[in-house]
C-alpha positions in Angstrom: 76.6 89.7 -10.0 78.6 87.3 -7.8 79.6 85.2 -10.8 80.9 88.3 -12.6 82.9 89.4 -9.6 84.5 85.9 -9.4 85.2 85.9 -13.1 86.7 89.4 -13.0 88.9 88.4 -10.0 90.2 85.4 -12.0 91.0 87.2 -15.3 92.1 90.7 -14.2 95.7 91.1 -13.1 94.8 93.2 -10.0 91.7 91.2 -9.1 88.3 92.2 -7.9 89.3 92.5 -4.2 92.1 95.0 -4.6 91.6 98.5 -3.3 92.5 99.8 -6.7 89.8 97.7 -8.4 86.9 99.6 -10.0 84.3 97.2 -8.4 82.4 98.5 -5.4 82.6 95.4 -3.3 81.1 97.0 -0.2 78.1 98.1 -2.3 77.7 94.6 -3.8 77.8 92.9 -0.4 75.3 95.4 0.9 72.9 94.6 -1.9 73.3 90.9 -1.3 72.7 91.3 2.5 69.4 93.2 1.8 68.1 90.0 0.2 66.5 87.1 2.2 69.4 85.3 4.0 68.4 81.8 2.8 68.7 82.8 -0.9 72.1 84.6 -0.7 74.0 82.5 1.8 75.7 80.5 -0.9 76.6 83.6 -2.9 78.1 85.2 0.1 80.0 82.0 0.9 81.3 82.0 -2.7 82.7 85.5 -2.3 84.2 84.6 1.1 85.9 81.6 -0.4 87.3 83.5 -3.4 88.5 86.4 -1.1 90.2 84.0 1.3 91.8 82.1 -1.7 93.2 85.3 -3.2 94.8 86.2 0.1 96.7 82.9 0.1 98.0 83.2 -3.5 101.2 85.2 -4.0 
């Protein structure tokens, strides 16, 4: 799921983190946080990195 979000963010003109995106980011993060923390920590960090990186890009 995280890989698809990152790929979608990279190839879609609007991106995955835009409010107009069709991706339910809150729902995806909620599902990830319901999993054991040690198994999803890297996935959440990947989403944080991509989200912060998209804020920096014009």
